[in-house]
C-alpha positions in Angstrom: 153.3 23.3 188.0 151.6 23.0 191.4 153.7 22.7 194.5 151.3 23.9 197.2 149.2 20.7 197.5 152.0 18.2 197.5 151.2 15.0 199.5 154.1 15.7 201.9 153.3 12.9 204.4 153.4 10.3 201.6 156.6 11.7 200.1 158.3 11.6 203.5 157.1 8.0 204.0 159.1 6.9 201.0 162.1 9.1 201.6 161.4 11.4 198.7 161.1 14.4 201.0 163.1 14.9 204.2 161.6 15.6 207.7 162.5 19.3 207.1 160.3 19.3 204.0 163.3 19.5 201.6 163.6 17.0 198.8 166.0 14.1 199.3 169.7 14.8 198.6 169.7 11.7 196.4 167.6 13.7 193.8 169.3 16.3 191.6 167.6 19.6 190.9 166.7 18.2 187.4 165.2 15.1 189.0 163.0 17.2 191.3 161.9 19.5 188.4 160.9 16.5 186.3 159.1 14.8 189.2 157.0 17.9 189.8 156.2 18.0 186.0 154.7 14.5 186.2 157.8 12.3 185.4 158.2 9.0 187.3 160.9 8.3 189.9 162.1 4.7 189.6 163.9 2.9 192.4 165.4 -0.6 191.9 166.6 -2.8 194.8 167.6 -6.4 194.0 164.5 -8.0 192.5 162.2 -5.2 193.6 161.2 -2.0 191.8 159.0 0.9 193.0 157.8 3.8 190.9 156.5 7.1 192.2 154.5 9.7 190.2 152.6 12.8 191.2 149.1 12.9 189.8 145.9 14.9 190.1 147.6 18.3 189.9 150.4 17.1 192.1 148.0 16.4 195.0 148.4 12.6 195.1 151.3 10.2 195.0 150.8 7.2 192.8 153.0 4.3 194.0 153.5 1.0 192.1 155.5 -2.0 193.4 156.9 -4.5 190.9 159.0 -7.6 191.2 161.6 -9.0 188.7 162.5 -12.5 188.0 166.2 -11.6 188.4 168.4 -9.4 190.6 168.9 -6.0 188.9 172.7 -6.2 189.7 173.0 -9.5 187.8 171.0 -8.2 184.9 173.2 -5.1 184.5 176.4 -7.2 184.8 175.3 -9.7 182.2 174.0 -7.1 179.8 177.5 -6.0 179.1 178.2 -9.4 177.5 174.9 -9.8 175.6 171.4 -8.4 175.6 169.7 -9.6 178.9 166.0 -10.3 179.2 163.9 -10.0 182.3 160.3 -10.4 183.3 158.6 -8.0 185.7 155.3 -8.3 187.5 153.1 -5.5 188.8 152.2 -6.5 192.3 149.4 -3.9 192.5 147.4 -5.7 189.8 145.5 -8.9 190.1 146.0 -12.0 187.8 142.9 -10.9 185.9 144.7 -7.8 184.7 147.7 -7.4 182.4 150.3 -7.4 185.1 153.3 -8.8 183.3 156.0 -7.1 181.2 159.1 -8.4 179.5 162.2 -6.1 179.3 165.4 -6.2 177.4 168.6 -4.6 178.8 171.0 -3.3 176.1 174.5 -2.1 176.9 175.7 0.9 174.8 179.5 0.8 174.6 179.7 4.4 173.4 178.0 5.9 176.5 178.8 3.0 178.9 175.1 3.0 179.9 172.6 0.1 180.0 169.3 1.0 178.5 166.0 -0.8 179.4 163.5 -1.5 176.6 160.0 -2.9 176.8 159.4 -5.7 174.3 156.0 -4.2 173.5 156.3 -0.4 174.0 159.8 -0.2 172.5 159.4 -3.1 170.0 160.5 -1.3 166.8 163.5 0.3 168.5 164.6 -3.0 169.9 164.2 -4.8 166.6 166.4 -2.2 164.9 169.1 -2.6 167.5 169.1 -6.4 167.0 169.3 -5.9 163.3 172.3 -3.6 163.6 174.1 -6.1 165.7 174.0 -8.7 162.8 174.5 -11.5 165.3 172.6 -14.8 164.7 172.7 -15.7 168.4 171.2 -12.4 169.5 168.5 -12.7 166.7 167.6 -16.2 167.8 167.4 -15.2 171.5 165.2 -12.2 170.7 162.9 -14.4 168.6 162.6 -16.9 171.4 161.7 -14.2 173.9 159.1 -12.8 171.5 157.6 -16.2 171.0 157.4 -16.8 174.8 155.7 -13.4 175.2 153.3 -14.2 172.4 152.3 -17.5 174.0 151.8 -15.8 177.4 149.5 -13.1 175.8 147.5 -15.8 174.0 146.9 -17.6 177.2 145.8 -14.4 178.9 143.2 -13.8 176.2 141.7 -17.2 176.8 141.7 -16.8 180.6 140.4 -13.2 180.8 138.2 -12.2 177.8 137.2 -9.0 179.6 140.7 -7.5 178.9 141.0 -9.2 175.5 141.1 -5.9 173.6 144.1 -4.6 175.5 145.9 -7.9 175.2 145.2 -8.2 171.5 146.8 -4.8 170.9 150.0 -6.1 172.5 149.8 -9.4 170.8 149.6 -7.7 167.4 152.7 -5.7 168.1 154.6 -8.8 169.2 153.4 -10.8 166.1 154.5 -8.0 163.8 158.0 -7.9 165.4 158.3 -11.7 165.0 157.6 -11.3 161.3 160.0 -8.5 161.0 162.9 -10.3 162.7 162.2 -13.5 160.6 162.4 -11.4 157.5 165.6 -9.7 158.6 167.2 -13.1 159.4 166.1 -14.4 156.0 167.6 -11.4 154.2 170.9 -11.7 156.0 171.0 -15.4 155.3 170.4 -14.8 151.6 173.1 -12.1 151.6 175.5 -14.6 153.1 174.6 -17.3 150.5 175.2 -14.7 147.7 178.6 -13.9 149.1 179.5 -17.6 149.3 178.2 -18.1 145.7 180.4 -15.2 144.4 183.4 -16.8 146.1 182.6 -20.1 144.5 182.5 -18.4 141.1 186.0 -17.1 141.5 187.3 -20.5 142.2 185.5 -22.6 139.6 184.9 -20.6 136.4 187.4 -18.0 135.1 184.9 -16.6 132.6 182.2 -16.1 135.3 184.9 -14.7 137.6 185.6 -11.9 135.0 181.9 -11.2 134.6 181.3 -11.0 138.3 184.1 -8.6 138.7 182.9 -6.4 135.8 179.5 -6.2 137.5 181.1 -5.4 140.8 183.1 -2.6 139.2 180.0 -1.1 137.5 178.1 -1.2 140.8 181.1 0.5 142.5 181.1 3.3 140.0 177.4 3.9 140.5 177.6 3.9 144.3 181.0 5.4 145.1 179.5 8.6 146.7 176.9 6.7 148.6 177.4 6.3 152.4 175.1 5.0 155.0 175.6 4.9 158.7 173.5 3.6 161.5 174.0 4.3 165.2 172.6 3.1 168.4 168.9 3.7 168.6 166.7 4.3 171.6 
């Protein structure tokens, strides 16, 4: 871990290093250690975001400025009620580059922390969280966001064929998650219909009611020691 060639002037410019060459008091010892190991410092302010990362053996500071479509405070507040979605644009990239990302903000009640997920990079994790929630409204909103992202990526391929390969990779991931969430929704719908059918049997046909209960009891005997739990995923 190189510390002798740090771009001190740049670090001071952005308040990461103080005038006396010490690191900002806003950074913990762990933050500083990770930063020197190549991790990224992320700073959010209203709709703006800046990321800072040391590269080239810690001799150069890579700075990226991004802009959200919503205020970060609003996003965090609303995410406690439901999953909140936001679009973010990399201002350092031109329109002929892949400069757009879609994020999901998920509130974890256990830790009281809002976790940010990228709809492409964290697609499988996010789909698993949506599945665990078993809420039709959340599933529908997630599907809508994926479809909007898919449409955006398809337009980008047509406009900028020179980056078609990069876009196609993201498009394939999004398309796969759309298929996955549709399958999950269908399975949950079938499960609901089956439960309703069993209730109907108990009302209309005494003989079938007895058979259904017998089958349930047999299944219960086979599975009485089986337990499955799923927690919050990241």
